[in-house]
Structure formats: structure tokens, C-alpha cells
Backbone and ligand atoms as CSV (ligand in chain L), in Angstrom:
chain,resi,resn,atom,element,x,y,z
A,1,MET,N,N,-24.500,20.490,-60.300
A,1,MET,CA,C,-25.331,20.587,-61.498
A,1,MET,C,C,-25.885,19.213,-61.857
A,2,ASN,N,N,-27.186,19.151,-62.063
A,2,ASN,CA,C,-27.787,17.888,-62.484
A,2,ASN,C,C,-27.679,17.737,-63.990
A,3,LEU,N,N,-27.228,16.588,-64.414
A,3,LEU,CA,C,-27.111,16.342,-65.840
A,3,LEU,C,C,-28.205,15.392,-66.287
A,4,SER,N,N,-28.794,15.679,-67.430
A,4,SER,CA,C,-29.752,14.755,-68.041
A,4,SER,C,C,-29.109,14.148,-69.277
A,5,ARG,N,N,-29.461,12.918,-69.541
A,5,ARG,CA,C,-28.982,12.278,-70.776
A,5,ARG,C,C,-30.173,12.085,-71.693
A,6,PHE,N,N,-29.942,12.245,-72.995
A,6,PHE,CA,C,-31.019,11.976,-73.936
A,6,PHE,C,C,-30.430,11.377,-75.203
A,7,GLY,N,N,-31.250,10.604,-75.890
A,7,GLY,CA,C,-30.813,9.978,-77.133
A,7,GLY,C,C,-31.188,10.840,-78.319
A,8,VAL,N,N,-30.380,10.799,-79.343
A,8,VAL,CA,C,-30.643,11.596,-80.541
A,8,VAL,C,C,-30.576,10.680,-81.753
A,9,SER,N,N,-31.592,10.736,-82.598
A,9,SER,CA,C,-31.552,10.001,-83.866
A,9,SER,C,C,-31.006,10.928,-84.930
A,10,ILE,N,N,-30.028,10.446,-85.661
A,10,ILE,CA,C,-29.385,11.325,-86.637
A,10,ILE,C,C,-28.845,10.480,-87.794
A,11,GLU,N,N,-28.900,11.017,-89.001
A,11,GLU,CA,C,-28.372,10.304,-90.166
A,11,GLU,C,C,-26.874,10.068,-89.981
A,12,GLU,N,N,-26.406,8.897,-90.451
A,12,GLU,CA,C,-24.998,8.551,-90.263
A,12,GLU,C,C,-24.062,9.574,-90.898
A,13,ASN,N,N,-24.420,10.007,-92.105
A,13,ASN,CA,C,-23.549,10.977,-92.783
A,13,ASN,C,C,-23.416,12.278,-92.001
A,14,LEU,N,N,-24.561,12.705,-91.490
A,14,LEU,CA,C,-24.567,13.953,-90.737
A,14,LEU,C,C,-23.722,13.813,-89.471
A,15,LEU,N,N,-23.847,12.666,-88.829
A,15,LEU,CA,C,-23.073,12.429,-87.611
A,15,LEU,C,C,-21.571,12.370,-87.914
A,16,ALA,N,N,-21.227,11.741,-89.036
A,16,ALA,CA,C,-19.805,11.657,-89.414
A,16,ALA,C,C,-19.250,13.067,-89.656
A,17,ASP,N,N,-20.037,13.900,-90.338
A,17,ASP,CA,C,-19.615,15.288,-90.557
A,17,ASP,C,C,-19.455,16.022,-89.231
A,18,PHE,N,N,-20.398,15.768,-88.342
A,18,PHE,CA,C,-20.370,16.427,-87.033
A,18,PHE,C,C,-19.119,16.013,-86.255
A,19,ASP,N,N,-18.817,14.711,-86.281
A,19,ASP,CA,C,-17.628,14.219,-85.569
A,19,ASP,C,C,-16.344,14.840,-86.112
A,20,ARG,N,N,-16.287,14.987,-87.431
A,20,ARG,CA,C,-15.102,15.632,-88.017
A,20,ARG,C,C,-14.996,17.086,-87.562
A,21,LEU,N,N,-16.142,17.748,-87.537
A,21,LEU,CA,C,-16.166,19.145,-87.100
A,21,LEU,C,C,-15.723,19.261,-85.638
A,22,ILE,N,N,-16.217,18.349,-84.815
A,22,ILE,CA,C,-15.871,18.353,-83.394
A,22,ILE,C,C,-14.359,18.227,-83.205
A,23,ARG,N,N,-13.757,17.297,-83.972
A,23,ARG,CA,C,-12.299,17.120,-83.858
A,23,ARG,C,C,-11.565,18.382,-84.299
A,24,ARG,N,N,-12.035,18.929,-85.415
A,24,ARG,CA,C,-11.361,20.121,-85.937
A,24,ARG,C,C,-11.467,21.298,-84.974
A,25,LYS,N,N,-12.628,21.417,-84.337
A,25,LYS,CA,C,-12.844,22.551,-83.436
A,25,LYS,C,C,-12.278,22.304,-82.045
A,26,GLY,N,N,-11.886,21.066,-81.791
A,26,GLY,CA,C,-11.233,20.782,-80.518
A,26,GLY,C,C,-12.162,20.514,-79.349
A,27,TYR,N,N,-13.421,20.199,-79.630
A,27,TYR,CA,C,-14.312,19.817,-78.529
A,27,TYR,C,C,-13.884,18.465,-77.973
A,28,ALA,N,N,-14.050,18.277,-76.672
A,28,ALA,CA,C,-13.636,17.033,-76.037
A,28,ALA,C,C,-14.496,15.864,-76.527
A,29,ASN,N,N,-15.763,16.101,-76.750
A,29,ASN,CA,C,-16.669,15.022,-77.162
A,29,ASN,C,C,-17.970,15.617,-77.706
A,30,ARG,N,N,-18.852,14.734,-78.151
A,30,ARG,CA,C,-20.125,15.195,-78.721
A,30,ARG,C,C,-20.957,15.985,-77.715
A,31,SER,N,N,-20.960,15.516,-76.469
A,31,SER,CA,C,-21.782,16.200,-75.459
A,31,SER,C,C,-21.358,17.649,-75.313
A,32,GLU,N,N,-20.048,17.863,-75.249
A,32,GLU,CA,C,-19.556,19.227,-75.074
A,32,GLU,C,C,-19.948,20.093,-76.283
A,33,ALA,N,N,-19.819,19.528,-77.476
A,33,ALA,CA,C,-20.159,20.274,-78.689
A,33,ALA,C,C,-21.648,20.601,-78.732
A,34,ILE,N,N,-22.477,19.643,-78.381
A,34,ILE,CA,C,-23.923,19.863,-78.416
A,34,ILE,C,C,-24.333,20.901,-77.367
A,35,ARG,N,N,-23.709,20.814,-76.181
A,35,ARG,CA,C,-24.002,21.835,-75.159
A,35,ARG,C,C,-23.667,23.230,-75.673
A,36,ALA,N,N,-22.514,23.352,-76.330
A,36,ALA,CA,C,-22.105,24.668,-76.850
A,36,ALA,C,C,-23.096,25.165,-77.904
A,37,LEU,N,N,-23.527,24.265,-78.788
A,37,LEU,CA,C,-24.498,24.661,-79.821
A,37,LEU,C,C,-25.806,25.133,-79.196
A,38,ILE,N,N,-26.269,24.383,-78.207
A,38,ILE,CA,C,-27.541,24.731,-77.565
A,38,ILE,C,C,-27.425,26.083,-76.857
A,39,ARG,N,N,-26.319,26.285,-76.146
A,39,ARG,CA,C,-26.127,27.561,-75.449
A,39,ARG,C,C,-26.140,28.732,-76.431
A,40,ASN,N,N,-25.418,28.571,-77.536
A,40,ASN,CA,C,-25.367,29.656,-78.527
A,40,ASN,C,C,-26.735,29.936,-79.116
A,41,LEU,N,N,-27.452,28.874,-79.415
A,41,LEU,CA,C,-28.780,29.030,-80.002
A,41,LEU,C,C,-29.732,29.717,-79.026
A,42,LEU,N,N,-29.665,29.315,-77.755
A,42,LEU,CA,C,-30.523,29.935,-76.747
A,42,LEU,C,C,-30.187,31.405,-76.576
A,43,LEU,N,N,-28.890,31.698,-76.556
A,43,LEU,CA,C,-28.461,33.085,-76.386
A,43,LEU,C,C,-28.916,33.930,-77.567
A,44,ASP,N,N,-28.665,33.435,-78.779
A,44,ASP,CA,C,-29.061,34.173,-79.981
A,44,ASP,C,C,-30.563,34.420,-79.992
A,45,THR,N,N,-31.317,33.383,-79.665
A,45,THR,CA,C,-32.770,33.493,-79.711
A,45,THR,C,C,-33.271,34.470,-78.664
A,46,ARG,N,N,-32.696,34.371,-77.465
A,46,ARG,CA,C,-33.127,35.266,-76.394
A,46,ARG,C,C,-32.866,36.713,-76.778
A,47,VAL,N,N,-31.680,36.923,-77.342
A,47,VAL,CA,C,-31.303,38.276,-77.715
A,47,VAL,C,C,-32.178,38.781,-78.859
A,48,GLU,N,N,-32.499,37.884,-79.809
A,48,GLU,CA,C,-33.365,38.276,-80.923
A,48,GLU,C,C,-34.763,38.631,-80.453
A,49,GLU,N,N,-35.248,37.846,-79.502
A,49,GLU,CA,C,-36.644,38.000,-79.103
A,49,GLU,C,C,-36.838,39.101,-78.073
A,50,ASP,N,N,-35.784,39.416,-77.354
A,50,ASP,CA,C,-35.907,40.384,-76.279
A,50,ASP,C,C,-35.195,41.677,-76.654
A,51,ALA,N,N,-35.964,42.626,-77.171
A,51,ALA,CA,C,-35.382,43.878,-77.649
A,51,ALA,C,C,-34.717,44.668,-76.535
A,52,GLU,N,N,-35.157,44.428,-75.300
A,52,GLU,CA,C,-34.645,45.201,-74.167
A,52,GLU,C,C,-33.432,44.566,-73.503
A,53,ALA,N,N,-33.067,43.358,-73.926
A,53,ALA,CA,C,-31.934,42.674,-73.298
A,53,ALA,C,C,-30.668,43.504,-73.479
A,54,GLU,N,N,-29.880,43.594,-72.439
A,54,GLU,CA,C,-28.600,44.278,-72.527
A,54,GLU,C,C,-27.580,43.303,-73.077
A,55,VAL,N,N,-26.952,43.676,-74.164
A,55,VAL,CA,C,-26.001,42.750,-74.793
A,55,VAL,C,C,-24.664,43.440,-75.026
A,56,ILE,N,N,-23.651,42.602,-75.186
A,56,ILE,CA,C,-22.326,43.099,-75.535
A,56,ILE,C,C,-21.808,42.216,-76.660
A,57,GLY,N,N,-21.099,42.823,-77.592
A,57,GLY,CA,C,-20.629,42.013,-78.704
A,57,GLY,C,C,-19.651,42.769,-79.577
A,58,THR,N,N,-19.377,42.184,-80.723
A,58,THR,CA,C,-18.490,42.845,-81.678
A,58,THR,C,C,-19.159,42.877,-83.041
A,59,LEU,N,N,-18.885,43.940,-83.742
A,59,LEU,CA,C,-19.344,44.072,-85.117
A,59,LEU,C,C,-18.093,44.198,-85.978
A,60,THR,N,N,-17.928,43.281,-86.906
A,60,THR,CA,C,-16.757,43.296,-87.782
A,60,THR,C,C,-17.176,43.752,-89.173
A,61,LEU,N,N,-16.463,44.706,-89.689
A,61,LEU,CA,C,-16.757,45.234,-91.023
A,61,LEU,C,C,-15.503,45.154,-91.884
A,62,VAL,N,N,-15.690,44.773,-93.133
A,62,VAL,CA,C,-14.605,44.862,-94.107
A,62,VAL,C,C,-15.097,45.773,-95.213
A,63,TYR,N,N,-14.333,46.810,-95.505
A,63,TYR,CA,C,-14.792,47.738,-96.536
A,63,TYR,C,C,-13.632,48.370,-97.284
A,64,ASP,N,N,-13.990,48.887,-98.436
A,64,ASP,CA,C,-13.037,49.578,-99.300
A,64,ASP,C,C,-13.117,51.060,-98.967
A,65,HIS,N,N,-12.076,51.626,-98.402
A,65,HIS,CA,C,-12.186,53.010,-97.936
A,65,HIS,C,C,-12.206,54.011,-99.096
A,66,HIS,N,N,-11.954,53.542,-100.312
A,66,HIS,CA,C,-12.072,54.433,-101.476
A,66,HIS,C,C,-13.516,54.549,-101.950
A,67,ALA,N,N,-14.356,53.656,-101.474
A,67,ALA,CA,C,-15.730,53.630,-101.992
A,67,ALA,C,C,-16.520,54.836,-101.501
A,68,GLY,N,N,-16.732,55.764,-102.395
A,68,GLY,CA,C,-17.566,56.937,-102.122
A,68,GLY,C,C,-17.210,57.630,-100.822
A,69,GLU,N,N,-18.240,57.925,-100.066
A,69,GLU,CA,C,-18.065,58.635,-98.810
A,69,GLU,C,C,-18.074,57.666,-97.645
A,70,LEU,N,N,-17.725,56.425,-97.930
A,70,LEU,CA,C,-17.929,55.374,-96.942
A,70,LEU,C,C,-17.245,55.644,-95.601
A,71,SER,N,N,-15.964,55.983,-95.645
A,71,SER,CA,C,-15.236,56.186,-94.387
A,71,SER,C,C,-15.910,57.241,-93.513
A,72,SER,N,N,-16.267,58.371,-94.129
A,72,SER,CA,C,-16.863,59.434,-93.311
A,72,SER,C,C,-18.272,59.062,-92.881
A,73,ARG,N,N,-18.975,58.308,-93.728
A,73,ARG,CA,C,-20.325,57.867,-93.362
A,73,ARG,C,C,-20.260,56.907,-92.166
A,74,LEU,N,N,-19.287,55.999,-92.185
A,74,LEU,CA,C,-19.143,55.063,-91.067
A,74,LEU,C,C,-18.778,55.816,-89.788
A,75,THR,N,N,-17.842,56.741,-89.919
A,75,THR,CA,C,-17.438,57.522,-88.740
A,75,THR,C,C,-18.620,58.300,-88.180
A,76,GLU,N,N,-19.427,58.861,-89.092
A,76,GLU,CA,C,-20.604,59.612,-88.672
A,76,GLU,C,C,-21.571,58.722,-87.874
A,77,LEU,N,N,-21.794,57.505,-88.388
A,77,LEU,CA,C,-22.698,56.570,-87.690
A,77,LEU,C,C,-22.122,56.173,-86.332
A,78,GLU,N,N,-20.811,55.940,-86.294
A,78,GLU,CA,C,-20.181,55.549,-85.032
A,78,GLU,C,C,-20.306,56.663,-83.993
A,79,HIS,N,N,-20.217,57.914,-84.468
A,79,HIS,CA,C,-20.381,59.041,-83.545
A,79,HIS,C,C,-21.840,59.167,-83.098
A,80,ARG,N,N,-22.752,58.964,-84.038
A,80,ARG,CA,C,-24.161,59.089,-83.685
A,80,ARG,C,C,-24.539,58.095,-82.586
A,81,PHE,N,N,-23.934,56.904,-82.667
A,81,PHE,CA,C,-24.241,55.869,-81.674
A,81,PHE,C,C,-23.092,55.711,-80.679
A,82,HIS,N,N,-22.432,56.817,-80.340
A,82,HIS,CA,C,-21.207,56.736,-79.526
A,82,HIS,C,C,-21.428,56.080,-78.172
A,83,HIS,N,N,-22.641,56.202,-77.638
A,83,HIS,CA,C,-22.926,55.601,-76.327
A,83,HIS,C,C,-22.918,54.071,-76.409
A,84,ALA,N,N,-23.133,53.524,-77.591
A,84,ALA,CA,C,-23.191,52.065,-77.734
A,84,ALA,C,C,-21.915,51.497,-78.361
A,85,VAL,N,N,-21.194,52.326,-79.100
A,85,VAL,CA,C,-19.932,51.858,-79.704
A,85,VAL,C,C,-18.830,52.156,-78.695
A,86,VAL,N,N,-18.397,51.136,-77.964
A,86,VAL,CA,C,-17.502,51.378,-76.837
A,86,VAL,C,C,-16.033,51.313,-77.223
A,87,SER,N,N,-15.746,50.748,-78.381
A,87,SER,CA,C,-14.347,50.634,-78.782
A,87,SER,C,C,-14.283,50.336,-80.275
A,88,THR,N,N,-13.227,50.797,-80.936
A,88,THR,CA,C,-13.044,50.410,-82.331
A,88,THR,C,C,-11.595,50.043,-82.578
A,89,LEU,N,N,-11.413,49.075,-83.448
A,89,LEU,CA,C,-10.081,48.663,-83.880
A,89,LEU,C,C,-10.087,48.771,-85.395
A,90,HIS,N,N,-9.134,49.482,-85.926
A,90,HIS,CA,C,-9.092,49.664,-87.376
A,90,HIS,C,C,-7.779,49.105,-87.905
A,91,VAL,N,N,-7.867,48.262,-88.908
A,91,VAL,CA,C,-6.674,47.699,-89.537
A,91,VAL,C,C,-6.720,48.013,-91.024
A,92,HIS,N,N,-5.685,48.684,-91.536
A,92,HIS,CA,C,-5.595,48.935,-92.980
A,92,HIS,C,C,-4.915,47.718,-93.565
A,93,PHE,N,N,-5.680,46.753,-94.063
A,93,PHE,CA,C,-5.012,45.484,-94.332
A,93,PHE,C,C,-4.474,45.309,-95.742
A,94,ASP,N,N,-4.829,46.195,-96.656
A,94,ASP,CA,C,-4.077,46.260,-97.910
A,94,ASP,C,C,-4.249,47.666,-98.487
A,95,GLU,N,N,-3.924,47.829,-99.755
A,95,GLU,CA,C,-3.943,49.168,-100.351
A,95,GLU,C,C,-5.307,49.850,-100.228
A,96,ARG,N,N,-6.350,49.050,-100.363
A,96,ARG,CA,C,-7.686,49.642,-100.425
A,96,ARG,C,C,-8.561,49.317,-99.217
A,97,ASN,N,N,-8.347,48.131,-98.668
A,97,ASN,CA,C,-9.360,47.595,-97.760
A,97,ASN,C,C,-9.046,47.775,-96.283
A,98,CYS,N,N,-10.104,47.978,-95.548
A,98,CYS,CA,C,-10.001,48.183,-94.117
A,98,CYS,C,C,-10.823,47.123,-93.398
A,99,LEU,N,N,-10.300,46.726,-92.270
A,99,LEU,CA,C,-11.045,45.863,-91.357
A,99,LEU,C,C,-11.324,46.699,-90.127
A,100,GLU,N,N,-12.589,46.736,-89.725
A,100,GLU,CA,C,-12.917,47.490,-88.526
A,100,GLU,C,C,-13.720,46.599,-87.593
A,101,VAL,N,N,-13.294,46.554,-86.354
A,101,VAL,CA,C,-14.010,45.773,-85.347
A,101,VAL,C,C,-14.500,46.744,-84.284
A,102,LEU,N,N,-15.803,46.741,-84.078
A,102,LEU,CA,C,-16.391,47.642,-83.094
A,102,LEU,C,C,-16.878,46.834,-81.899
A,103,GLY,N,N,-16.500,47.279,-80.730
A,103,GLY,CA,C,-17.104,46.720,-79.521
A,103,GLY,C,C,-18.410,47.451,-79.299
A,104,VAL,N,N,-19.506,46.712,-79.202
A,104,VAL,CA,C,-20.811,47.353,-79.040
A,104,VAL,C,C,-21.487,46.836,-77.787
A,105,ARG,N,N,-22.218,47.738,-77.168
A,105,ARG,CA,C,-22.892,47.375,-75.930
A,105,ARG,C,C,-24.153,48.210,-75.801
A,106,GLY,N,N,-25.226,47.545,-75.433
A,106,GLY,CA,C,-26.461,48.300,-75.253
A,106,GLY,C,C,-27.678,47.401,-75.371
A,107,ARG,N,N,-28.823,48.028,-75.586
A,107,ARG,CA,C,-30.052,47.258,-75.770
A,107,ARG,C,C,-29.939,46.473,-77.060
A,108,SER,N,N,-30.428,45.237,-77.000
A,108,SER,CA,C,-30.363,44.351,-78.155
A,108,SER,C,C,-30.886,45.020,-79.423
A,109,ALA,N,N,-32.051,45.662,-79.329
A,109,ALA,CA,C,-32.667,46.267,-80.514
A,109,ALA,C,C,-31.774,47.355,-81.093
A,110,GLU,N,N,-31.143,48.121,-80.201
A,110,GLU,CA,C,-30.311,49.213,-80.687
A,110,GLU,C,C,-29.012,48.688,-81.308
A,111,VAL,N,N,-28.421,47.695,-80.659
A,111,VAL,CA,C,-27.189,47.101,-81.191
A,111,VAL,C,C,-27.457,46.542,-82.589
A,112,ARG,N,N,-28.615,45.919,-82.768
A,112,ARG,CA,C,-28.978,45.398,-84.084
A,112,ARG,C,C,-29.193,46.519,-85.099
A,113,GLN,N,N,-29.808,47.597,-84.642
A,113,GLN,CA,C,-30.053,48.727,-85.540
A,113,GLN,C,C,-28.721,49.320,-86.018
A,114,ILE,N,N,-27.791,49.471,-85.084
A,114,ILE,CA,C,-26.463,50.003,-85.431
A,114,ILE,C,C,-25.786,49.064,-86.421
A,115,SER,N,N,-25.841,47.777,-86.098
A,115,SER,CA,C,-25.222,46.767,-86.949
A,115,SER,C,C,-25.810,46.804,-88.355
A,116,ASP,N,N,-27.132,46.855,-88.448
A,116,ASP,CA,C,-27.782,46.882,-89.764
A,116,ASP,C,C,-27.399,48.138,-90.546
A,117,SER,N,N,-27.346,49.270,-89.851
A,117,SER,CA,C,-26.991,50.524,-90.517
A,117,SER,C,C,-25.583,50.446,-91.093
A,118,LEU,N,N,-24.658,49.933,-90.273
A,118,LEU,CA,C,-23.259,49.898,-90.713
A,118,LEU,C,C,-23.044,48.849,-91.798
A,119,ILE,N,N,-23.593,47.665,-91.592
A,119,ILE,CA,C,-23.404,46.589,-92.583
A,119,ILE,C,C,-24.084,46.967,-93.904
A,120,GLY,N,N,-25.205,47.684,-93.785
A,120,GLY,CA,C,-25.964,48.051,-94.976
A,120,GLY,C,C,-25.399,49.245,-95.732
A,121,THR,N,N,-24.374,49.870,-95.158
A,121,THR,CA,C,-23.786,51.028,-95.828
A,121,THR,C,C,-23.122,50.586,-97.126
A,122,ARG,N,N,-23.379,51.329,-98.205
A,122,ARG,CA,C,-22.853,50.950,-99.501
A,122,ARG,C,C,-21.326,50.923,-99.466
A,123,GLY,N,N,-20.745,49.851,-100.001
A,123,GLY,CA,C,-19.290,49.750,-100.019
A,123,GLY,C,C,-18.746,48.807,-98.954
A,124,VAL,N,N,-19.602,48.447,-97.985
A,124,VAL,CA,C,-19.172,47.466,-96.992
A,124,VAL,C,C,-19.257,46.078,-97.648
A,125,HIS,N,N,-18.109,45.406,-97.752
A,125,HIS,CA,C,-18.076,44.105,-98.420
A,125,HIS,C,C,-18.662,43.011,-97.551
A,126,HIS,N,N,-18.363,43.133,-96.277
A,126,HIS,CA,C,-18.696,42.039,-95.392
A,126,HIS,C,C,-18.921,42.606,-94.003
A,127,GLY,N,N,-19.934,42.111,-93.337
A,127,GLY,CA,C,-20.157,42.560,-91.970
A,127,GLY,C,C,-20.814,41.476,-91.168
A,128,ARG,N,N,-20.413,41.392,-89.933
A,128,ARG,CA,C,-21.018,40.372,-89.089
A,128,ARG,C,C,-21.072,40.838,-87.636
A,129,LEU,N,N,-22.243,40.670,-87.058
A,129,LEU,CA,C,-22.429,40.998,-85.644
A,129,LEU,C,C,-22.359,39.714,-84.831
A,130,ILE,N,N,-21.496,39.717,-83.847
A,130,ILE,CA,C,-21.430,38.579,-82.928
A,130,ILE,C,C,-21.837,39.081,-81.552
A,131,ILE,N,N,-22.931,38.545,-81.054
A,131,ILE,CA,C,-23.322,38.888,-79.693
A,131,ILE,C,C,-22.551,37.950,-78.775
A,132,GLY,N,N,-21.632,38.531,-78.004
A,132,GLY,CA,C,-20.784,37.708,-77.148
A,132,GLY,C,C,-21.553,37.192,-75.964
A,133,SER,N,N,-22.412,38.034,-75.433
A,133,SER,CA,C,-23.125,37.628,-74.239
A,133,SER,C,C,-24.235,38.607,-73.946
A,134,GLY,N,N,-25.264,38.119,-73.306
A,134,GLY,CA,C,-26.235,39.008,-72.704
A,134,GLY,C,C,-25.617,39.399,-71.372
A,135,VAL,N,N,-25.441,40.689,-71.121
A,135,VAL,CA,C,-24.783,41.095,-69.875
A,135,VAL,C,C,-25.765,41.232,-68.729
A,136,GLY,N,N,-27.021,41.246,-69.039
A,136,GLY,CA,C,-28.015,41.330,-67.987
A,136,GLY,C,C,-29.343,40.911,-68.538
A,137,ALA,N,N,-30.196,40.411,-67.680
A,137,ALA,CA,C,-31.519,40.040,-68.159
A,137,ALA,C,C,-32.259,41.315,-68.540
A,138,SER,N,N,-33.277,41.150,-69.312
A,138,SER,CA,C,-34.091,42.277,-69.734
A,138,SER,C,C,-34.584,43.057,-68.529
A,139,ARG,N,N,-34.596,44.385,-68.687
A,139,ARG,CA,C,-35.136,45.216,-67.608
A,139,ARG,C,C,-36.607,44.904,-67.378
A,140,ARG,N,N,-37.267,44.530,-68.498
A,140,ARG,CA,C,-38.677,44.182,-68.403
A,140,ARG,C,C,-38.849,42.954,-67.515
A,141,ALA,N,N,-37.958,41.971,-67.741
A,141,ALA,CA,C,-38.059,40.724,-66.979
A,141,ALA,C,C,-37.418,40.852,-65.605
A,142,GLY,N,N,-36.597,41.894,-65.412
A,142,GLY,CA,C,-35.910,42.076,-64.143
A,142,GLY,C,C,-34.774,41.116,-63.972
A,143,GLY,N,N,-34.063,41.261,-62.856
A,143,GLY,CA,C,-32.976,40.330,-62.560
A,143,GLY,C,C,-31.679,40.743,-63.209
A,144,ALA,N,N,-30.596,40.159,-62.748
A,144,ALA,CA,C,-29.272,40.448,-63.279
A,144,ALA,C,C,-28.500,39.141,-63.409
A,145,ALA,N,N,-28.114,38.850,-64.663
A,145,ALA,CA,C,-27.418,37.587,-64.907
A,145,ALA,C,C,-25.975,37.650,-64.414
A,146,HIS,N,N,-25.412,38.868,-64.388
A,146,HIS,CA,C,-23.991,39.001,-64.073
A,146,HIS,C,C,-23.879,39.626,-62.698
A,147,SER,N,N,-24.163,38.861,-61.677
A,147,SER,CA,C,-24.303,39.460,-60.357
A,147,SER,C,C,-22.992,39.470,-59.577
A,148,SER,N,N,-22.057,38.622,-59.979
A,148,SER,CA,C,-20.812,38.596,-59.217
A,148,SER,C,C,-19.691,39.181,-60.064
A,149,GLY,N,N,-18.590,39.484,-59.439
A,149,GLY,CA,C,-17.422,39.893,-60.207
A,149,GLY,C,C,-17.111,41.368,-60.085
A,150,HIS,N,N,-17.140,42.071,-61.237
A,150,HIS,CA,C,-16.578,43.409,-61.282
A,150,HIS,C,C,-17.336,44.396,-60.445
A,151,THR,N,N,-16.613,45.401,-59.992
A,151,THR,CA,C,-17.268,46.477,-59.260
A,151,THR,C,C,-17.327,47.702,-60.143
L,1,NI,NI,NI,-8.086,51.643,-93.210
């Protein structure tokens, strides 16, 4: 792999904050942290811009299961999108509240639609979609990013 070096101008305060963050997160050095940031940004952007990209990720929801018809509404949505919701983990973490983590896989646009529907459901306190990886390049663009490994 060819490495390029480049200089970055940055305010001292911002750099000091960044260095503290790097230590806390356990990055070996600034280069490693910056590479990770760039990779994440590129992945997020690619997935956002390419509706056809095949993606895999997790959707985390925190909700109050007493809130209206929320539990059955969420289950209904999960069934409607059963081809894309590949796994669910449910934790009853106190008297009222539930944590649900869904493994999702499919076209970027659809995964986002599912995520928006679930997060937007009334009674959901908190929701976040994390796209773990693009599992393949867009069908439109052709090619396969994950060419080796599993059968
Ligand atoms: Ni629960």
C-alpha cells in the first residue's frame, strides 16, 4: 500500500481536544484516528448517495413498551420488512423501557426507510442506525467489494 503524507492546519484548541479524544478512544496516533474518520465519512457518504448500495448494519431503538400501540406497531413494521430485518435482540431493561437492536441488511434506500419508520414511531425515545459496512458495490455501478471469504 502506498502511503501519502499531508500537512493539516488546525487550531491548537481543536487539536488538543482531538488528542485527548484519540487517547480516550485508544487510537495509536493521529494518523490512525484520521484514517478511521475519513473511512467512516466516505462510507456514510457513499451509502447516503447510492440508494442501490447493499448495506448491512444495526438499528438500535429505545422505547417505552407501555406507550400506546407501540410494541405491536414495531412488530408489524419488522414483519412487513422481514426480508431486510435479519435479526432482533430485545432487552427489557427496566419496568417500562425496552432496548431493541435490529440487524438490517438490504438496499441502502430501503434500510433507511425502515430505520426512519421505526425511529419515527411515536413513543420511541431514541433510535440510531449504524451502517456497519457496504457489503457490495451498487448493482448500478457493478462489482463486488466483498469478493473473498464466505461461501
Ligand atoms: Ni421489553
